[in-house]
PDB file of N, CA, C and O in Angstrom, chain B, residues numbered from 101:
ATOM      1  N   UNK B 101     105.085  -9.750  41.824  1.00  0.00           N
ATOM      2  CA  UNK B 101     104.879 -11.170  42.053  1.00  0.00           C
ATOM      3  C   UNK B 101     103.821 -11.707  41.091  1.00  0.00           C
ATOM      4  O   UNK B 101     102.850 -11.015  40.786  1.00  0.00           O
ATOM      5  N   UNK B 102     104.003 -12.916  40.622  1.00  0.00           N
ATOM      6  CA  UNK B 102     103.029 -13.516  39.702  1.00  0.00           C
ATOM      7  C   UNK B 102     101.748 -13.950  40.423  1.00  0.00           C
ATOM      8  O   UNK B 102     101.741 -14.195  41.630  1.00  0.00           O
ATOM      9  N   UNK B 103     100.684 -14.036  39.653  1.00  0.00           N
ATOM     10  CA  UNK B 103      99.406 -14.547  40.147  1.00  0.00           C
ATOM     11  C   UNK B 103      99.223 -15.935  39.537  1.00  0.00           C
ATOM     12  O   UNK B 103      99.267 -16.095  38.317  1.00  0.00           O
ATOM     13  N   UNK B 104      99.019 -16.930  40.390  1.00  0.00           N
ATOM     14  CA  UNK B 104      98.800 -18.297  39.938  1.00  0.00           C
ATOM     15  C   UNK B 104      97.361 -18.698  40.193  1.00  0.00           C
ATOM     16  O   UNK B 104      96.763 -18.302  41.194  1.00  0.00           O
ATOM     17  N   UNK B 105      96.806 -19.485  39.281  1.00  0.00           N
ATOM     18  CA  UNK B 105      95.442 -19.972  39.432  1.00  0.00           C
ATOM     19  C   UNK B 105      95.499 -21.443  39.858  1.00  0.00           C
ATOM     20  O   UNK B 105      96.270 -22.235  39.317  1.00  0.00           O
ATOM     21  N   UNK B 106      94.671 -21.779  40.833  1.00  0.00           N
ATOM     22  CA  UNK B 106      94.613 -23.137  41.363  1.00  0.00           C
ATOM     23  C   UNK B 106      93.187 -23.661  41.299  1.00  0.00           C
ATOM     24  O   UNK B 106      92.231 -22.887  41.250  1.00  0.00           O
ATOM     25  N   UNK B 107      93.052 -24.995  41.299  1.00  0.00           N
ATOM     26  CA  UNK B 107      91.748 -25.641  41.363  1.00  0.00           C
ATOM     27  C   UNK B 107      91.786 -26.681  42.476  1.00  0.00           C
ATOM     28  O   UNK B 107      92.721 -27.476  42.568  1.00  0.00           O
ATOM     29  N   UNK B 108      90.757 -26.663  43.318  1.00  0.00           N
ATOM     30  CA  UNK B 108      90.659 -27.621  44.414  1.00  0.00           C
ATOM     31  C   UNK B 108      90.365 -29.005  43.844  1.00  0.00           C
ATOM     32  O   UNK B 108      89.490 -29.159  42.992  1.00  0.00           O
ATOM     33  N   UNK B 109      91.089 -29.997  44.313  1.00  0.00           N
ATOM     34  CA  UNK B 109      90.877 -31.375  43.858  1.00  0.00           C
ATOM     35  C   UNK B 109      89.587 -31.961  44.425  1.00  0.00           C
ATOM     36  O   UNK B 109      89.058 -32.930  43.882  1.00  0.00           O
ATOM     37  N   UNK B 110      89.077 -31.386  45.507  1.00  0.00           N
ATOM     38  CA  UNK B 110      87.889 -31.917  46.166  1.00  0.00           C
ATOM     39  C   UNK B 110      86.601 -31.266  45.643  1.00  0.00           C
ATOM     40  O   UNK B 110      85.702 -31.970  45.183  1.00  0.00           O
ATOM     41  N   UNK B 111      86.502 -29.934  45.709  1.00  0.00           N
ATOM     42  CA  UNK B 111      85.252 -29.256  45.355  1.00  0.00           C
ATOM     43  C   UNK B 111      85.297 -28.555  43.995  1.00  0.00           C
ATOM     44  O   UNK B 111      84.285 -28.017  43.546  1.00  0.00           O
ATOM     45  N   UNK B 112      86.458 -28.555  43.336  1.00  0.00           N
ATOM     46  CA  UNK B 112      86.659 -27.965  42.006  1.00  0.00           C
ATOM     47  C   UNK B 112      86.590 -26.435  41.993  1.00  0.00           C
ATOM     48  O   UNK B 112      86.486 -25.838  40.921  1.00  0.00           O
ATOM     49  N   UNK B 113      86.645 -25.806  43.135  1.00  0.00           N
ATOM     50  CA  UNK B 113      86.672 -24.344  43.225  1.00  0.00           C
ATOM     51  C   UNK B 113      87.967 -23.841  42.616  1.00  0.00           C
ATOM     52  O   UNK B 113      89.033 -24.401  42.875  1.00  0.00           O
ATOM     53  N   UNK B 114      87.886 -22.783  41.803  1.00  0.00           N
ATOM     54  CA  UNK B 114      89.085 -22.156  41.241  1.00  0.00           C
ATOM     55  C   UNK B 114      89.352 -20.861  41.990  1.00  0.00           C
ATOM     56  O   UNK B 114      88.432 -20.101  42.292  1.00  0.00           O
ATOM     57  N   UNK B 115      90.630 -20.620  42.287  1.00  0.00           N
ATOM     58  CA  UNK B 115      91.009 -19.411  43.013  1.00  0.00           C
ATOM     59  C   UNK B 115      92.413 -18.995  42.606  1.00  0.00           C
ATOM     60  O   UNK B 115      93.178 -19.793  42.066  1.00  0.00           O
ATOM     61  N   UNK B 116      92.743 -17.737  42.870  1.00  0.00           N
ATOM     62  CA  UNK B 116      94.043 -17.174  42.500  1.00  0.00           C
ATOM     63  C   UNK B 116      94.864 -16.891  43.747  1.00  0.00           C
ATOM     64  O   UNK B 116      94.328 -16.558  44.804  1.00  0.00           O
ATOM     65  N   UNK B 117      96.177 -17.030  43.601  1.00  0.00           N
ATOM     66  CA  UNK B 117      97.105 -16.777  44.700  1.00  0.00           C
ATOM     67  C   UNK B 117      98.261 -15.945  44.155  1.00  0.00           C
ATOM     68  O   UNK B 117      98.853 -16.283  43.130  1.00  0.00           O
ATOM     69  N   UNK B 118      98.577 -14.855  44.851  1.00  0.00           N
ATOM     70  CA  UNK B 118      99.755 -14.056  44.514  1.00  0.00           C
ATOM     71  C   UNK B 118     100.909 -14.630  45.323  1.00  0.00           C
ATOM     72  O   UNK B 118     100.873 -14.641  46.553  1.00  0.00           O
ATOM     73  N   UNK B 119     101.939 -15.109  44.616  1.00  0.00           N
ATOM     74  CA  UNK B 119     103.057 -15.728  45.322  1.00  0.00           C
ATOM     75  C   UNK B 119     104.339 -15.607  44.513  1.00  0.00           C
ATOM     76  O   UNK B 119     104.317 -15.450  43.292  1.00  0.00           O
ATOM     77  N   UNK B 120     105.434 -15.683  45.213  1.00  0.00           N
ATOM     78  CA  UNK B 120     106.734 -15.656  44.571  1.00  0.00           C
ATOM     79  C   UNK B 120     106.984 -16.939  43.794  1.00  0.00           C
ATOM     80  O   UNK B 120     106.373 -17.970  44.077  1.00  0.00           O
ATOM     81  N   UNK B 121     107.867 -16.880  42.829  1.00  0.00           N
ATOM     82  CA  UNK B 121     108.156 -18.029  41.973  1.00  0.00           C
ATOM     83  C   UNK B 121     108.673 -19.208  42.776  1.00  0.00           C
ATOM     84  O   UNK B 121     108.283 -20.344  42.506  1.00  0.00           O
ATOM     85  N   UNK B 122     109.528 -18.981  43.744  1.00  0.00           N
ATOM     86  CA  UNK B 122     110.111 -20.066  44.536  1.00  0.00           C
ATOM     87  C   UNK B 122     109.421 -20.255  45.886  1.00  0.00           C
ATOM     88  O   UNK B 122     109.956 -20.942  46.756  1.00  0.00           O
ATOM     89  N   UNK B 123     108.256 -19.662  46.071  1.00  0.00           N
ATOM     90  CA  UNK B 123     107.546 -19.756  47.349  1.00  0.00           C
ATOM     91  C   UNK B 123     106.991 -21.170  47.562  1.00  0.00           C
ATOM     92  O   UNK B 123     106.524 -21.810  46.620  1.00  0.00           O
ATOM     93  N   UNK B 124     107.046 -21.641  48.795  1.00  0.00           N
ATOM     94  CA  UNK B 124     106.553 -22.967  49.154  1.00  0.00           C
ATOM     95  C   UNK B 124     105.022 -22.997  49.047  1.00  0.00           C
ATOM     96  O   UNK B 124     104.341 -22.143  49.615  1.00  0.00           O
ATOM     97  N   UNK B 125     104.492 -23.978  48.321  1.00  0.00           N
ATOM     98  CA  UNK B 125     103.045 -24.072  48.115  1.00  0.00           C
ATOM     99  C   UNK B 125     102.425 -25.246  48.875  1.00  0.00           C
ATOM    100  O   UNK B 125     101.245 -25.538  48.682  1.00  0.00           O
ATOM    101  N   UNK B 126     103.181 -25.918  49.724  1.00  0.00           N
ATOM    102  CA  UNK B 126     102.666 -27.092  50.422  1.00  0.00           C
ATOM    103  C   UNK B 126     101.572 -26.747  51.429  1.00  0.00           C
ATOM    104  O   UNK B 126     100.789 -27.623  51.797  1.00  0.00           O
ATOM    105  N   UNK B 127     101.497 -25.512  51.880  1.00  0.00           N
ATOM    106  CA  UNK B 127     100.498 -25.121  52.871  1.00  0.00           C
ATOM    107  C   UNK B 127      99.229 -24.534  52.236  1.00  0.00           C
ATOM    108  O   UNK B 127      98.331 -24.096  52.956  1.00  0.00           O
ATOM    109  N   UNK B 128      99.145 -24.519  50.905  1.00  0.00           N
ATOM    110  CA  UNK B 128      97.959 -23.949  50.248  1.00  0.00           C
ATOM    111  C   UNK B 128      96.721 -24.782  50.554  1.00  0.00           C
ATOM    112  O   UNK B 128      96.760 -26.012  50.566  1.00  0.00           O
ATOM    113  N   UNK B 129      95.618 -24.072  50.802  1.00  0.00           N
ATOM    114  CA  UNK B 129      94.331 -24.713  51.044  1.00  0.00           C
ATOM    115  C   UNK B 129      93.260 -24.016  50.217  1.00  0.00           C
ATOM    116  O   UNK B 129      93.372 -22.828  49.914  1.00  0.00           O
ATOM    117  N   UNK B 130      92.230 -24.760  49.857  1.00  0.00           N
ATOM    118  CA  UNK B 130      91.088 -24.204  49.152  1.00  0.00           C
ATOM    119  C   UNK B 130      90.362 -23.233  50.091  1.00  0.00           C
ATOM    120  O   UNK B 130      90.074 -23.599  51.230  1.00  0.00           O
ATOM    121  N   UNK B 131      90.059 -22.013  49.649  1.00  0.00           N
ATOM    122  CA  UNK B 131      89.358 -21.065  50.515  1.00  0.00           C
ATOM    123  C   UNK B 131      87.892 -21.446  50.757  1.00  0.00           C
ATOM    124  O   UNK B 131      87.265 -20.924  51.680  1.00  0.00           O
ATOM    125  N   UNK B 132      87.349 -22.337  49.949  1.00  0.00           N
ATOM    126  CA  UNK B 132      85.943 -22.728  50.085  1.00  0.00           C
ATOM    127  C   UNK B 132      85.773 -23.910  51.048  1.00  0.00           C
ATOM    128  O   UNK B 132      84.988 -23.828  51.993  1.00  0.00           O
ATOM    129  N   UNK B 133      86.511 -25.020  50.810  1.00  0.00           N
ATOM    130  CA  UNK B 133      86.326 -26.233  51.623  1.00  0.00           C
ATOM    131  C   UNK B 133      87.529 -26.555  52.507  1.00  0.00           C
ATOM    132  O   UNK B 133      87.490 -27.508  53.284  1.00  0.00           O
ATOM    133  N   UNK B 134      88.596 -25.766  52.391  1.00  0.00           N
ATOM    134  CA  UNK B 134      89.817 -25.912  53.185  1.00  0.00           C
ATOM    135  C   UNK B 134      90.598 -27.198  52.896  1.00  0.00           C
ATOM    136  O   UNK B 134      91.421 -27.609  53.714  1.00  0.00           O
ATOM    137  N   UNK B 135      90.356 -27.834  51.753  1.00  0.00           N
ATOM    138  CA  UNK B 135      91.105 -29.035  51.378  1.00  0.00           C
ATOM    139  C   UNK B 135      92.553 -28.663  51.039  1.00  0.00           C
ATOM    140  O   UNK B 135      92.827 -27.560  50.566  1.00  0.00           O
ATOM    141  N   UNK B 136      93.462 -29.590  51.286  1.00  0.00           N
ATOM    142  CA  UNK B 136      94.884 -29.385  51.014  1.00  0.00           C
ATOM    143  C   UNK B 136      95.227 -29.720  49.567  1.00  0.00           C
ATOM    144  O   UNK B 136      94.456 -30.368  48.859  1.00  0.00           O
ATOM    145  N   UNK B 137      96.387 -29.267  49.156  1.00  0.00           N
ATOM    146  CA  UNK B 137      97.024 -29.608  47.889  1.00  0.00           C
ATOM    147  C   UNK B 137      96.178 -29.341  46.640  1.00  0.00           C
ATOM    148  O   UNK B 137      95.887 -30.270  45.886  1.00  0.00           O
ATOM    149  N   UNK B 138      95.782 -28.091  46.414  1.00  0.00           N
ATOM    150  CA  UNK B 138      95.096 -27.786  45.148  1.00  0.00           C
ATOM    151  C   UNK B 138      96.081 -27.926  43.994  1.00  0.00           C
ATOM    152  O   UNK B 138      97.293 -27.855  44.195  1.00  0.00           O
ATOM    153  N   UNK B 139      95.560 -28.125  42.786  1.00  0.00           N
ATOM    154  CA  UNK B 139      96.462 -28.234  41.633  1.00  0.00           C
ATOM    155  C   UNK B 139      96.515 -26.897  40.903  1.00  0.00           C
ATOM    156  O   UNK B 139      95.516 -26.186  40.793  1.00  0.00           O
ATOM    157  N   UNK B 140      97.703 -26.577  40.410  1.00  0.00           N
ATOM    158  CA  UNK B 140      97.868 -25.340  39.650  1.00  0.00           C
ATOM    159  C   UNK B 140      97.349 -25.583  38.240  1.00  0.00           C
ATOM    160  O   UNK B 140      97.642 -26.611  37.630  1.00  0.00           O
ATOM    161  N   UNK B 141      96.575 -24.629  37.727  1.00  0.00           N
ATOM    162  CA  UNK B 141      96.022 -24.763  36.383  1.00  0.00           C
ATOM    163  C   UNK B 141      96.590 -23.682  35.478  1.00  0.00           C
ATOM    164  O   UNK B 141      96.991 -22.611  35.934  1.00  0.00           O
ATOM    165  N   UNK B 142      96.614 -23.979  34.221  1.00  0.00           N
ATOM    166  CA  UNK B 142      97.090 -23.029  33.226  1.00  0.00           C
ATOM    167  C   UNK B 142      95.970 -22.049  32.929  1.00  0.00           C
ATOM    168  O   UNK B 142      94.862 -22.456  32.581  1.00  0.00           O
ATOM    169  N   UNK B 143      96.247 -20.778  33.062  1.00  0.00           N
ATOM    170  CA  UNK B 143      95.228 -19.771  32.801  1.00  0.00           C
ATOM    171  C   UNK B 143      95.701 -18.839  31.699  1.00  0.00           C
ATOM    172  O   UNK B 143      96.897 -18.735  31.427  1.00  0.00           O
ATOM    173  N   UNK B 144      94.754 -18.168  31.073  1.00  0.00           N
ATOM    174  CA  UNK B 144      95.078 -17.220  30.020  1.00  0.00           C
ATOM    175  C   UNK B 144      95.632 -15.935  30.601  1.00  0.00           C
ATOM    176  O   UNK B 144      95.652 -15.753  31.818  1.00  0.00           O
ATOM    177  N   UNK B 145      96.072 -15.063  29.746  1.00  0.00           N
ATOM    178  CA  UNK B 145      96.555 -13.783  30.207  1.00  0.00           C
ATOM    179  C   UNK B 145      96.100 -12.702  29.239  1.00  0.00           C
ATOM    180  O   UNK B 145      95.683 -12.990  28.116  1.00  0.00           O
ATOM    181  N   UNK B 146      96.184 -11.477  29.681  1.00  0.00           N
ATOM    182  CA  UNK B 146      95.759 -10.336  28.879  1.00  0.00           C
ATOM    183  C   UNK B 146      96.972  -9.486  28.543  1.00  0.00           C
ATOM    184  O   UNK B 146      97.785  -9.174  29.414  1.00  0.00           O
ATOM    185  N   UNK B 147      97.087  -9.120  27.293  1.00  0.00           N
ATOM    186  CA  UNK B 147      98.189  -8.279  26.849  1.00  0.00           C
ATOM    187  C   UNK B 147      97.665  -6.889  26.519  1.00  0.00           C
ATOM    188  O   UNK B 147      96.610  -6.754  25.899  1.00  0.00           O
ATOM    189  N   UNK B 148      98.386  -5.866  26.925  1.00  0.00           N
ATOM    190  CA  UNK B 148      97.973  -4.498  26.640  1.00  0.00           C
ATOM    191  C   UNK B 148      98.695  -3.921  25.435  1.00  0.00           C
ATOM    192  O   UNK B 148      98.647  -2.712  25.208  1.00  0.00           O
ATOM    193  N   UNK B 149      99.366  -4.767  24.655  1.00  0.00           N
ATOM    194  CA  UNK B 149     100.147  -4.282  23.526  1.00  0.00           C
ATOM    195  C   UNK B 149      99.278  -3.869  22.344  1.00  0.00           C
ATOM    196  O   UNK B 149      99.753  -3.196  21.429  1.00  0.00           O
ATOM    197  N   UNK B 150      98.010  -4.268  22.358  1.00  0.00           N
ATOM    198  CA  UNK B 150      97.122  -3.930  21.260  1.00  0.00           C
ATOM    199  C   UNK B 150      97.134  -4.947  20.143  1.00  0.00           C
ATOM    200  O   UNK B 150      96.369  -4.828  19.185  1.00  0.00           O
ATOM    201  N   UNK B 151      97.992  -5.947  20.251  1.00  0.00           N
ATOM    202  CA  UNK B 151      98.062  -7.000  19.249  1.00  0.00           C
ATOM    203  C   UNK B 151      97.269  -8.202  19.719  1.00  0.00           C
ATOM    204  O   UNK B 151      97.145  -8.434  20.922  1.00  0.00           O
ATOM    205  N   UNK B 152      96.740  -8.955  18.798  1.00  0.00           N
ATOM    206  CA  UNK B 152      96.002 -10.167  19.129  1.00  0.00           C
ATOM    207  C   UNK B 152      96.951 -11.197  19.709  1.00  0.00           C
ATOM    208  O   UNK B 152      98.095 -11.310  19.270  1.00  0.00           O
ATOM    209  N   UNK B 153      96.473 -11.963  20.712  1.00  0.00           N
ATOM    210  CA  UNK B 153      97.314 -12.989  21.319  1.00  0.00           C
ATOM    211  C   UNK B 153      97.354 -14.240  20.473  1.00  0.00           C
ATOM    212  O   UNK B 153      98.235 -15.081  20.652  1.00  0.00           O
ATOM    213  N   UNK B 154      96.404 -14.376  19.545  1.00  0.00           N
ATOM    214  CA  UNK B 154      96.379 -15.549  18.684  1.00  0.00           C
ATOM    215  C   UNK B 154      95.882 -16.792  19.382  1.00  0.00           C
ATOM    216  O   UNK B 154      96.078 -17.899  18.880  1.00  0.00           O
ATOM    217  N   UNK B 155      95.236 -16.636  20.540  1.00  0.00           N
ATOM    218  CA  UNK B 155      94.723 -17.787  21.264  1.00  0.00           C
ATOM    219  C   UNK B 155      93.515 -18.361  20.524  1.00  0.00           C
ATOM    220  O   UNK B 155      92.674 -17.620  20.015  1.00  0.00           O
ATOM    221  N   UNK B 156      93.443 -19.680  20.474  1.00  0.00           N
ATOM    222  CA  UNK B 156      92.285 -20.322  19.845  1.00  0.00           C
ATOM    223  C   UNK B 156      92.023 -21.645  20.555  1.00  0.00           C
ATOM    224  O   UNK B 156      92.848 -22.139  21.324  1.00  0.00           O
ATOM    225  N   UNK B 157      90.870 -22.190  20.277  1.00  0.00           N
ATOM    226  CA  UNK B 157      90.472 -23.463  20.891  1.00  0.00           C
ATOM    227  C   UNK B 157      90.852 -24.647  20.027  1.00  0.00           C
ATOM    228  O   UNK B 157      90.640 -25.782  20.452  1.00  0.00           O
ATOM    229  N   UNK B 158      91.378 -24.458  18.888  1.00  0.00           N
ATOM    230  CA  UNK B 158      91.753 -25.554  18.009  1.00  0.00           C
ATOM    231  C   UNK B 158      91.778 -25.082  16.581  1.00  0.00           C
ATOM    232  O   UNK B 158      91.588 -23.897  16.306  1.00  0.00           O
ATOM    233  N   UNK B 159      92.013 -26.001  15.672  1.00  0.00           N
ATOM    234  CA  UNK B 159      92.080 -25.612  14.266  1.00  0.00           C
ATOM    235  C   UNK B 159      90.714 -25.176  13.748  1.00  0.00           C
ATOM    236  O   UNK B 159      89.678 -25.706  14.148  1.00  0.00           O
ATOM    237  N   UNK B 160      90.741 -24.230  12.878  1.00  0.00           N
ATOM    238  CA  UNK B 160      89.490 -23.764  12.254  1.00  0.00           C
ATOM    239  C   UNK B 160      89.513 -24.150  10.790  1.00  0.00           C
ATOM    240  O   UNK B 160      90.572 -24.294  10.181  1.00  0.00           O
ATOM    241  N   UNK B 161      88.351 -24.309  10.253  1.00  0.00           N
ATOM    242  CA  UNK B 161      88.267 -24.646   8.831  1.00  0.00           C
ATOM    243  C   UNK B 161      87.366 -23.646   8.159  1.00  0.00           C
ATOM    244  O   UNK B 161      86.374 -23.194   8.731  1.00  0.00           O
ATOM    245  N   UNK B 162      87.714 -23.311   6.961  1.00  0.00           N
ATOM    246  CA  UNK B 162      86.866 -22.405   6.192  1.00  0.00           C
ATOM    247  C   UNK B 162      86.250 -23.190   5.042  1.00  0.00           C
ATOM    248  O   UNK B 162      86.896 -24.027   4.412  1.00  0.00           O
ATOM    249  N   UNK B 163      84.980 -22.890   4.792  1.00  0.00           N
ATOM    250  CA  UNK B 163      84.289 -23.594   3.703  1.00  0.00           C
ATOM    251  C   UNK B 163      84.059 -22.708   2.530  1.00  0.00           C
ATOM    252  O   UNK B 163      83.490 -23.144   1.529  1.00  0.00           O
TER     253      UNK B 163
END
C-alpha cells in the first residue's frame, strides 16, 4: 500500500497515512488537532537504484 503525506488545513501539521489507492479519505483527521479534511501534499521519494533522482529546487546557473 502507498504512503500518502497530508497537511492539516488548520494547524499545518504534516503526517503520513498508509492507505489503498481507492480508499475513502473523507474520514481523515489531523492526529494533532483532530480537524477534518487535511490536504494531500506532494512529497519526495527515495530510490535505492543508486542513481541520482535529479531533483532540484529550480534552475541553476554557473558563472
